N, C-alpha and C positions, 0 to 999 in steps of 0.2 A: 506311810506305807514303807515297809522294809525294802531296802535296795534302791529307793528313789533318790535323786539328787536332793540336796538340802533345800533348794529353792522351790521344789515341786509342792503344789498344794492340792493336787488331785483333780483340778478343774481346768488345767491348761493344756496346751498342745505338747504332748509327749511324743508326737509323731502322727502326721495326718494319714488317714487310711481311705481307701476307696470302697464304696458300697457296691452291691451287685449291679446297680444301674449306672455305675461310673461316676457317681457324685462323691465329693470329698466329705468325709465324716470326721468328727472329733474337733473340738475347739471351734465351733462355728459362731462364737460370739464376735461382735464387731471389733471390740478392742480386747487384746490379750491381757490377762492378769499376771502372768508370769513376768517378773521384772526383766528377764533375759529375752523376752519375746515382744517387748514393746518399748516405746520411747516417746518423748514429747519434744516439740520444738515451738518456740514462741508461745508457750502456754497451751498448745493444742496437741492432744494425743494423736499419734499416728495409728490409723486402723490396720487391721490385718496382723500378720506375724512379721515383726521387725527384727532383722538380724544385723548385728554390727559386723561388717566385713573385716577380714584379717588386715592388719596393718595400722589400725588406728592406735595412736599412743602419743607419748610426749618425748621430745627430742631436744638435745642441746646443739647450738650452733658453735662449731669449732673453727678456729683459724690456725692454719698450719704455718708456722714461721720457720723458714729455712735458715740454717746457720751459714755464716759467711765462710768462703773458702779460706783455708789456712795454708801458708807457704810450707812446702815440704823440701826435702833434700834434692840436690841436683837441679835447682832452679825450677822444679815442678811444683804444682799446687795439688794438694789433696782436698777433695770436696767433702764436706760434712752434710750435704743436702739430704741424705737419707737417714743415717744413724744419728746425726746431730740435730735433726729437726725437732722443734718443740711445738706443743699444742696449747692454744689459749681458748678458754671458754668465754664466748661473747655474750651468752644468754640463751633464752629459750628460742627454739626454732619451730614455730607453729607449722603444722602439716595438715594435709587434707585427710579426711576420713569419710566413710560412706555407710549407708544403711541399704539393705535389700529388703523390700517390702513385698510380701506375698498376699495377694488378694484372691479369694475364691468364692465369695458369696456376693449377691447383688447388694445387700446391705453394706458390706464392706466397700464395695465399689462406689456406692453413693457417698459414703463417709470419706473415702479417699479423694474424690473430686472436690468435696467441700474443704478438705485439708489443703489441697493444692491451691484452690481459689483464695484461701485465707493467708497462706504464708508466702506464695510466690509473688514477689514484688519486682517489677522492672525499674531500676534506678533511673531517675530523671536527669541526674547529673553525676559526674564522677565523685566518688566518696571513698574514704579509707575503710578498710575491713571493719574496724571496731564500730564505725557509724552504722553499718548495715548488719551487725551481728545481733543475735537474740539468744535467749537461754535455751540450752539443749539439756535434756534430762535422759540419761541412759546409764544404767547402774555400773557398767564396766568403765565407761568414759569418766563418770563422776568420781570413781575411785582414784583416778589419776589426776583429778583436779581440772578436767576439761568440762567446762560448763557454759562456755560462750562460743558461738560459731555463726558463720554466715552461710546461708544456703546458696550455692553457686551453680547447681546443676540438677535437673530432674530428667531422667531418661527411662525409656521403656527397656527392660532387661530381658524380654522374651517370655514365653510361657513357662509356668512352673513345672516342676517334675511331675506333679500330680495334675491330671487334666479333669475338668477345665479350671485353669487358674492363670493369673498373670503376675508378672514380677516387675517392680519398678525400683529404680536406684536413685537415692538421694545423696548427693555429694556436698560435703560441707568443707569450709575452711576454718580451722581452729583460730579463734581470735584471742589475742592477749593484749590487754590495754597497757600502754607504756607506763613505766614507773616514773612519776614526776621527779625531776632533778632537785636536789637539795641546794639551798643557797650556799655559795662558796665565797669565803672571805678573800679579798685580794690582798696579797702581802704588800706592805708599804708603810708609809708614815701614818696613814689613816687606817687603822685596823678595823674600823667600823664600816668601811666601804665594801659593798657587795657587788658581784658581777651584774646582778639584776638591777642595781641602783642606777638611776639616770644622772649624768653629769650636770652640774649647775649650768644654767643658760647664761651666756655672756651678754653684757649690755651691748646694745647696738652702737656702732661707731658714730662719732659726732658728725653732724652735717655741716659744721662750720669749717669753711675752707682753711681758715687760719690754724685750725687744730689738726688738719690732715697731713701731718708730717711725723716722721719717726721721733723728732725731738720734742714734740708736743707744741703747746701754744707758743707763739713768738713773744719774746720779751718786749715790753713797752720801752720806747726810747726815753732817755733821761729828760727831765724837765716836764714830763707829763704830756709831750706831744705825740 
């Protein structure tokens, strides 16, 4: 249809409306078909209308290195802490992002409860984020390479703008698996030795008291005595 966004297929939520009896109309399917109105987590589609909240994205972790003070005239020092500072990129800086989920039918509400029961897991012991992460599918996040996250928060976000409806917020922590370190060769006589190689085990010391000296075994006396 002319004038519609490129992602519209004519069957999705272009804007919810209220009927004369106060019920929400338009897009009453349990799961939205518009890729900007839905998402999946851990292989389960989220019911209702799912909106990516502003702020989700990819970031770099920067380290600010201040320059050392340099001696100036008259015995004073002029500092280069501001203009002389340099920045180093340390790698990716995973951030949090969130979805707002709008539920307005009883079928969506039942599907929402089933989704929560399936994906909300209370950890039994401490674990790193990558161990508790699962696949997240959302078209805007996936364009940025965000496809793994841990669900860290589910909160009630109040009634929707259209009544009767409810809003829920799902908060995630972007997960990035660490890149395995490459083998590094140790400089020295043995160029084949790597940092990950184990040193050879030394033989156990002798249990013979006669050998337990810095000079080694005692010499036998002349004449074979």
